[in-house]
Biopython code that builds the backbone (N, CA, C, O; Angstrom):
import numpy as np
from Bio.PDB.StructureBuilder import StructureBuilder

atoms = [
    (1, "MET", "N", (50.308, 35.738, -58.970)),
    (1, "MET", "CA", (51.275, 34.529, -58.750)),
    (1, "MET", "C", (51.963, 34.223, -60.107)),
    (1, "MET", "O", (51.509, 34.737, -61.129)),
    (2, "ALA", "N", (52.850, 33.550, -60.145)),
    (2, "ALA", "CA", (54.223, 33.658, -60.971)),
    (2, "ALA", "C", (54.147, 32.724, -61.998)),
    (2, "ALA", "O", (53.331, 31.917, -61.552)),
    (3, "ILE", "N", (54.491, 32.327, -63.105)),
    (3, "ILE", "CA", (54.231, 31.197, -63.606)),
    (3, "ILE", "C", (55.403, 30.192, -63.488)),
    (3, "ILE", "O", (56.504, 30.729, -63.369)),
    (4, "LYS", "N", (55.385, 29.041, -63.495)),
    (4, "LYS", "CA", (56.345, 28.027, -62.941)),
    (4, "LYS", "C", (56.741, 27.017, -63.788)),
    (4, "LYS", "O", (57.232, 26.049, -63.209)),
    (5, "LYS", "N", (56.656, 26.939, -65.280)),
    (5, "LYS", "CA", (56.723, 26.632, -66.146)),
    (5, "LYS", "C", (57.504, 27.182, -67.409)),
    (5, "LYS", "O", (57.850, 28.357, -67.287)),
    (6, "LYS", "N", (57.777, 26.696, -68.345)),
    (6, "LYS", "CA", (58.685, 27.491, -69.357)),
    (6, "LYS", "C", (57.237, 28.447, -70.273)),
    (6, "LYS", "O", (56.025, 28.232, -70.291)),
    (7, "VAL", "N", (57.905, 29.282, -70.791)),
    (7, "VAL", "CA", (57.055, 30.081, -71.640)),
    (7, "VAL", "C", (57.472, 30.429, -72.917)),
    (7, "VAL", "O", (58.581, 30.952, -73.029)),
    (8, "LEU", "N", (56.605, 30.181, -74.168)),
    (8, "LEU", "CA", (57.349, 30.465, -75.268)),
    (8, "LEU", "C", (56.410, 31.116, -75.969)),
    (8, "LEU", "O", (55.199, 30.909, -76.043)),
    (9, "LEU", "N", (57.297, 32.166, -76.627)),
    (9, "LEU", "CA", (56.619, 33.697, -77.216)),
    (9, "LEU", "C", (57.627, 34.055, -78.551)),
    (9, "LEU", "O", (58.800, 34.427, -78.548)),
    (10, "GLU", "N", (56.811, 33.825, -79.551)),
    (10, "GLU", "CA", (57.400, 34.183, -80.728)),
    (10, "GLU", "C", (56.500, 35.628, -81.306)),
    (10, "GLU", "O", (55.295, 35.877, -81.253)),
    (11, "LEU", "N", (58.080, 36.708, -82.066)),
    (11, "LEU", "CA", (57.613, 37.389, -82.441)),
    (11, "LEU", "C", (57.443, 37.491, -83.628)),
    (11, "LEU", "O", (57.968, 36.581, -84.270)),
    (12, "ASP", "N", (56.670, 38.584, -84.470)),
    (12, "ASP", "CA", (56.305, 38.577, -86.000)),
    (12, "ASP", "C", (57.939, 39.503, -86.846)),
    (12, "ASP", "O", (58.367, 39.487, -88.000)),
    (13, "GLU", "N", (58.519, 40.337, -85.322)),
    (13, "GLU", "CA", (59.755, 40.693, -86.501)),
    (13, "GLU", "C", (61.360, 40.255, -85.432)),
    (13, "GLU", "O", (61.273, 40.067, -84.218)),
    (14, "ILE", "N", (62.140, 40.205, -85.882)),
    (14, "ILE", "CA", (63.466, 40.134, -85.615)),
    (14, "ILE", "C", (64.166, 41.061, -84.774)),
    (14, "ILE", "O", (64.800, 41.838, -85.487)),
    (15, "HIS", "N", (64.264, 41.220, -83.959)),
    (15, "HIS", "CA", (64.986, 41.887, -82.619)),
    (15, "HIS", "C", (66.454, 41.766, -82.773)),
    (15, "HIS", "O", (66.875, 40.737, -82.244)),
    (16, "MET", "N", (67.459, 42.574, -83.392)),
    (16, "MET", "CA", (68.793, 42.117, -83.418)),
    (16, "MET", "C", (69.575, 42.565, -82.530)),
    (16, "MET", "O", (70.573, 41.982, -82.107)),
    (17, "ASP", "N", (68.983, 44.125, -82.033)),
    (17, "ASP", "CA", (69.486, 45.173, -80.908)),
    (17, "ASP", "C", (68.549, 44.565, -79.699)),
    (17, "ASP", "O", (67.366, 44.238, -79.798)),
    (18, "GLN", "N", (69.427, 44.497, -78.475)),
    (18, "GLN", "CA", (69.338, 43.756, -77.404)),
    (18, "GLN", "C", (67.996, 45.400, -76.607)),
    (18, "GLN", "O", (66.826, 45.203, -76.278)),
    (19, "ASP", "N", (68.624, 46.589, -76.539)),
    (19, "ASP", "CA", (67.805, 47.497, -76.187)),
    (19, "ASP", "C", (66.568, 47.132, -76.904)),
    (19, "ASP", "O", (65.592, 46.906, -76.188)),
    (20, "ASP", "N", (66.437, 47.041, -78.047)),
    (20, "ASP", "CA", (65.053, 46.893, -79.019)),
    (20, "ASP", "C", (63.729, 45.740, -78.201)),
    (20, "ASP", "O", (62.550, 45.901, -77.887)),
    (21, "LEU", "N", (64.704, 44.599, -78.108)),
    (21, "LEU", "CA", (63.835, 43.715, -77.360)),
    (21, "LEU", "C", (63.217, 43.681, -76.251)),
    (21, "LEU", "O", (62.113, 43.270, -75.895)),
    (22, "ARG", "N", (64.611, 44.470, -75.453)),
    (22, "ARG", "CA", (64.163, 44.854, -74.106)),
    (22, "ARG", "C", (62.732, 45.479, -73.839)),
    (22, "ARG", "O", (61.745, 45.012, -73.271)),
    (23, "ASN", "N", (63.017, 46.962, -74.580)),
    (23, "ASN", "CA", (61.517, 47.353, -74.992)),
    (23, "ASN", "C", (60.365, 46.718, -75.410)),
    (23, "ASN", "O", (59.322, 46.879, -74.776)),
    (24, "THR", "N", (60.413, 45.992, -76.429)),
    (24, "THR", "CA", (58.976, 44.945, -76.614)),
    (24, "THR", "C", (58.948, 44.134, -75.834)),
    (24, "THR", "O", (57.800, 43.690, -75.841)),
    (25, "LEU", "N", (59.964, 43.266, -74.598)),
    (25, "LEU", "CA", (59.196, 42.755, -74.070)),
    (25, "LEU", "C", (58.732, 43.519, -72.754)),
    (25, "LEU", "O", (57.940, 42.968, -71.989)),
    (26, "ILE", "N", (58.996, 44.194, -72.617)),
    (26, "ILE", "CA", (58.630, 45.689, -71.303)),
    (26, "ILE", "C", (57.042, 46.071, -71.821)),
    (26, "ILE", "O", (56.120, 46.308, -71.040)),
    (27, "GLU", "N", (56.969, 46.074, -72.804)),
    (27, "GLU", "CA", (56.307, 46.549, -73.560)),
    (27, "GLU", "C", (54.502, 45.263, -73.530)),
    (27, "GLU", "O", (53.346, 45.438, -73.146)),
    (28, "TYR", "N", (55.187, 44.213, -74.105)),
    (28, "TYR", "CA", (54.365, 42.944, -73.761)),
    (28, "TYR", "C", (53.622, 42.232, -72.401)),
    (28, "TYR", "O", (52.583, 41.584, -72.279)),
    (29, "PHE", "N", (54.520, 42.611, -71.577)),
    (29, "PHE", "CA", (54.468, 41.546, -70.242)),
    (29, "PHE", "C", (53.541, 42.765, -69.309)),
    (29, "PHE", "O", (52.715, 42.506, -68.435)),
    (30, "THR", "N", (54.023, 44.350, -69.865)),
    (30, "THR", "CA", (53.198, 45.391, -68.923)),
    (30, "THR", "C", (51.510, 45.444, -69.439)),
    (30, "THR", "O", (50.651, 45.701, -68.596)),
    (31, "ILE", "N", (51.270, 45.277, -70.347)),
    (31, "ILE", "CA", (50.097, 45.276, -70.996)),
    (31, "ILE", "C", (49.471, 44.123, -70.693)),
    (31, "ILE", "O", (48.267, 44.344, -70.566)),
    (32, "GLY", "N", (49.825, 42.672, -70.470)),
    (32, "GLY", "CA", (49.406, 41.969, -69.907)),
    (32, "GLY", "C", (49.364, 41.388, -68.471)),
    (32, "GLY", "O", (49.069, 40.279, -68.027)),
    (33, "GLY", "N", (49.843, 42.760, -67.812)),
    (33, "GLY", "CA", (49.479, 42.682, -66.336)),
    (33, "GLY", "C", (50.587, 42.261, -65.620)),
    (33, "GLY", "O", (50.556, 42.295, -64.390)),
    (34, "LYS", "N", (51.604, 41.854, -66.246)),
    (34, "LYS", "CA", (52.740, 41.268, -65.427)),
    (34, "LYS", "C", (53.852, 42.242, -64.960)),
    (34, "LYS", "O", (53.965, 43.174, -65.757)),
    (35, "LYS", "N", (54.753, 42.314, -63.858)),
    (35, "LYS", "CA", (55.828, 43.289, -63.530)),
    (35, "LYS", "C", (56.830, 42.351, -64.209)),
    (35, "LYS", "O", (56.890, 41.136, -64.021)),
    (36, "ILE", "N", (57.718, 43.174, -65.137)),
    (36, "ILE", "CA", (58.864, 42.344, -65.460)),
    (36, "ILE", "C", (60.396, 43.424, -65.202)),
    (36, "ILE", "O", (60.466, 44.606, -65.538)),
    (37, "HIS", "N", (61.333, 42.741, -64.631)),
    (37, "HIS", "CA", (62.600, 43.197, -64.146)),
    (37, "HIS", "C", (63.754, 42.549, -65.021)),
    (37, "HIS", "O", (63.888, 41.328, -65.096)),
    (38, "PHE", "N", (64.557, 43.431, -65.661)),
    (38, "PHE", "CA", (65.919, 42.710, -66.549)),
    (38, "PHE", "C", (66.922, 42.702, -65.397)),
    (38, "PHE", "O", (66.944, 43.704, -64.683)),
    (39, "ILE", "N", (67.843, 41.585, -65.101)),
    (39, "ILE", "CA", (68.840, 41.697, -64.669)),
    (39, "ILE", "C", (70.223, 42.000, -65.477)),
    (39, "ILE", "O", (71.041, 42.882, -65.214)),
    (40, "ASP", "N", (70.271, 41.051, -66.518)),
    (40, "ASP", "CA", (71.124, 41.512, -67.617)),
    (40, "ASP", "C", (70.182, 40.553, -69.124)),
    (40, "ASP", "O", (69.099, 39.967, -69.119)),
    (41, "ASN", "N", (71.185, 40.768, -70.228)),
    (41, "ASN", "CA", (70.243, 40.727, -71.510)),
    (41, "ASN", "C", (69.344, 38.892, -71.574)),
    (41, "ASN", "O", (68.447, 38.544, -72.343)),
    (42, "HIS", "N", (69.906, 38.212, -70.664)),
    (42, "HIS", "CA", (69.249, 36.610, -70.611)),
    (42, "HIS", "C", (68.578, 36.418, -69.423)),
    (42, "HIS", "O", (67.830, 35.442, -69.461)),
    (43, "THR", "N", (68.596, 37.153, -68.152)),
    (43, "THR", "CA", (68.177, 37.268, -67.010)),
    (43, "THR", "C", (67.244, 37.581, -66.615)),
    (43, "THR", "O", (67.615, 38.690, -66.229)),
    (44, "LEU", "N", (65.927, 37.527, -66.276)),
    (44, "LEU", "CA", (64.931, 38.359, -65.934)),
    (44, "LEU", "C", (64.070, 37.889, -64.753)),
    (44, "LEU", "O", (64.169, 36.823, -64.146)),
    (45, "PHE", "N", (63.262, 38.830, -64.561)),
    (45, "PHE", "CA", (61.906, 38.832, -63.492)),
    (45, "PHE", "C", (60.641, 38.953, -64.042)),
    (45, "PHE", "O", (60.416, 40.109, -64.399)),
    (46, "ILE", "N", (59.638, 38.093, -64.261)),
    (46, "ILE", "CA", (58.257, 37.880, -64.328)),
    (46, "ILE", "C", (57.321, 37.907, -63.094)),
    (46, "ILE", "O", (56.973, 36.839, -62.590)),
    (47, "ASP", "N", (57.041, 38.693, -62.761)),
    (47, "ASP", "CA", (56.170, 38.735, -61.477)),
    (47, "ASP", "C", (56.906, 37.812, -60.473)),
    (47, "ASP", "O", (56.686, 36.624, -60.239)),
    (48, "ASN", "N", (57.871, 38.674, -59.911)),
    (48, "ASN", "CA", (58.555, 37.721, -58.751)),
    (48, "ASN", "C", (59.588, 36.670, -59.019)),
    (48, "ASN", "O", (60.408, 36.423, -58.134)),
    (49, "GLN", "N", (59.629, 35.922, -60.347)),
    (49, "GLN", "CA", (59.953, 34.474, -60.676)),
    (49, "GLN", "C", (61.096, 34.656, -61.276)),
    (49, "GLN", "O", (60.792, 35.406, -62.203)),
    (50, "LYS", "N", (62.362, 34.427, -61.355)),
    (50, "LYS", "CA", (63.615, 34.406, -62.180)),
    (50, "LYS", "C", (63.210, 33.825, -63.395)),
    (50, "LYS", "O", (62.350, 32.947, -63.465)),
    (51, "TYR", "N", (63.965, 34.419, -64.587)),
    (51, "TYR", "CA", (63.830, 33.782, -65.713)),
    (51, "TYR", "C", (64.999, 33.309, -66.314)),
    (51, "TYR", "O", (65.797, 34.076, -65.776)),
    (52, "THR", "N", (65.809, 32.461, -67.185)),
    (52, "THR", "CA", (66.474, 32.698, -68.576)),
    (52, "THR", "C", (65.920, 32.890, -69.740)),
    (52, "THR", "O", (64.811, 32.441, -70.029)),
    (53, "LEU", "N", (66.536, 33.473, -70.399)),
    (53, "LEU", "CA", (65.725, 33.755, -71.560)),
    (53, "LEU", "C", (66.810, 33.192, -73.030)),
    (53, "LEU", "O", (67.958, 33.501, -73.350)),
    (54, "THR", "N", (66.034, 32.481, -73.500)),
    (54, "THR", "CA", (67.167, 31.278, -74.690)),
    (54, "THR", "C", (65.973, 32.332, -76.252)),
    (54, "THR", "O", (64.765, 32.440, -76.462)),
    (55, "GLU", "N", (66.982, 32.748, -76.798)),
    (55, "GLU", "CA", (66.855, 33.389, -78.085)),
    (55, "GLU", "C", (66.768, 32.396, -79.418)),
    (55, "GLU", "O", (67.587, 31.477, -79.440)),
    (56, "LYS", "N", (66.123, 32.476, -80.190)),
    (56, "LYS", "CA", (65.934, 31.560, -81.693)),
    (56, "LYS", "C", (65.382, 32.253, -82.722)),
    (56, "LYS", "O", (64.379, 32.940, -82.526)),
    (57, "VAL", "N", (66.067, 32.145, -84.159)),
    (57, "VAL", "CA", (65.462, 32.862, -85.484)),
    (57, "VAL", "C", (65.249, 31.516, -86.095)),
    (57, "VAL", "O", (66.040, 30.621, -86.393)),
    (58, "LEU", "N", (63.869, 31.638, -86.204)),
    (58, "LEU", "CA", (63.321, 30.222, -87.144)),
    (58, "LEU", "C", (63.147, 30.748, -88.116)),
    (58, "LEU", "O", (62.970, 31.966, -88.118)),
    (59, "SER", "N", (63.136, 29.909, -89.444)),
    (59, "SER", "CA", (62.160, 30.410, -90.908)),
    (59, "SER", "C", (60.673, 29.282, -90.759)),
    (59, "SER", "O", (60.593, 28.064, -90.919)),
    (60, "VAL", "N", (59.933, 30.009, -90.497)),
    (60, "VAL", "CA", (58.462, 28.969, -90.873)),
    (60, "VAL", "C", (58.029, 29.248, -92.428)),
    (60, "VAL", "O", (57.646, 30.379, -92.728)),
    (61, "LYS", "N", (58.074, 28.494, -93.149)),
    (61, "LYS", "CA", (58.066, 28.562, -94.542)),
    (61, "LYS", "C", (58.436, 29.898, -95.181)),
    (61, "LYS", "O", (57.694, 30.592, -95.876)),
    (62, "GLY", "N", (59.446, 30.099, -94.907)),
    (62, "GLY", "CA", (60.240, 30.821, -95.437)),
    (62, "GLY", "C", (60.353, 32.330, -94.873)),
    (62, "GLY", "O", (61.039, 33.257, -95.304)),
    (63, "ILE", "N", (59.395, 32.286, -93.687)),
    (63, "ILE", "CA", (58.852, 33.939, -93.356)),
    (63, "ILE", "C", (59.969, 33.444, -91.977)),
    (63, "ILE", "O", (60.242, 32.299, -91.614)),
    (64, "PRO", "N", (60.418, 34.670, -91.455)),
    (64, "PRO", "CA", (61.484, 34.706, -89.974)),
    (64, "PRO", "C", (60.805, 34.601, -88.611)),
    (64, "PRO", "O", (59.648, 34.992, -88.765)),
    (65, "ARG", "N", (60.946, 34.365, -87.776)),
    (65, "ARG", "CA", (60.376, 34.034, -86.455)),
    (65, "ARG", "C", (61.372, 34.433, -85.659)),
    (65, "ARG", "O", (62.515, 34.102, -85.975)),
    (66, "HIS", "N", (61.172, 35.148, -84.583)),
    (66, "HIS", "CA", (61.664, 35.518, -83.198)),
    (66, "HIS", "C", (61.100, 34.906, -82.478)),
    (66, "HIS", "O", (59.967, 35.223, -82.115)),
    (67, "GLN", "N", (62.037, 33.307, -81.843)),
    (67, "GLN", "CA", (61.847, 32.870, -80.773)),
    (67, "GLN", "C", (62.272, 33.208, -79.186)),
    (67, "GLN", "O", (63.431, 33.401, -78.819)),
    (68, "LEU", "N", (61.315, 33.232, -78.489)),
    (68, "LEU", "CA", (62.065, 33.106, -77.208)),
    (68, "LEU", "C", (61.487, 32.402, -76.090)),
    (68, "LEU", "O", (60.353, 32.551, -75.635)),
    (69, "ILE", "N", (62.500, 31.524, -75.652)),
    (69, "ILE", "CA", (62.017, 30.659, -74.512)),
    (69, "ILE", "C", (62.385, 31.206, -73.005)),
    (69, "ILE", "O", (63.554, 31.560, -72.850)),
    (70, "PHE", "N", (61.797, 31.273, -72.261)),
    (70, "PHE", "CA", (61.793, 31.807, -70.781)),
    (70, "PHE", "C", (61.206, 30.535, -69.914)),
    (70, "PHE", "O", (60.130, 29.943, -69.829)),
    (71, "SER", "N", (63.111, 30.402, -69.045)),
    (71, "SER", "CA", (63.105, 28.940, -68.456)),
    (71, "SER", "C", (62.668, 29.322, -67.167)),
    (71, "SER", "O", (63.191, 30.400, -66.887)),
    (72, "PRO", "N", (61.940, 28.910, -66.264)),
    (72, "PRO", "CA", (62.485, 29.256, -64.964)),
    (72, "PRO", "C", (63.667, 29.067, -63.976)),
    (72, "PRO", "O", (64.321, 28.054, -64.224)),
    (73, "ILE", "N", (63.972, 29.579, -63.231)),
    (73, "ILE", "CA", (65.444, 29.362, -62.680)),
    (73, "ILE", "C", (64.975, 29.298, -60.946)),
    (73, "ILE", "O", (64.476, 30.244, -60.336)),
    (74, "GLU", "N", (65.241, 28.113, -60.443)),
    (74, "GLU", "CA", (64.493, 27.769, -59.369)),
    (74, "GLU", "C", (65.706, 28.339, -58.302)),
    (74, "GLU", "O", (65.540, 28.268, -57.084)),
]
sb = StructureBuilder()
sb.init_structure("model")
sb.init_model(0)
sb.init_chain("A")
sb.init_seg("    ")
for serial, (resi, resn, name, xyz) in enumerate(atoms, 1):
    if name == "N":
        sb.init_residue(resn, " ", resi, " ")
    sb.init_atom(name, np.array(xyz, "f"), 0.0, 1.0, " ", f" {name:<3s}", serial, name[0])
structure = sb.get_structure()
């Protein structure tokens, strides 16, 4: 069953290279038992649900965090 709401994922490492970020996400979701397929750098399918990906780099108490927001596309 596909997730039908926004998904927030925070990474400990900042991924400036899109290929590196893509590989990290493929590994993360595959280990979690999800199927993932990228259309482009900011559009992807997770378990047959289409999402748009928004990236933010935050500083939490001086520690940089890479925040990813997956918003479902109807």
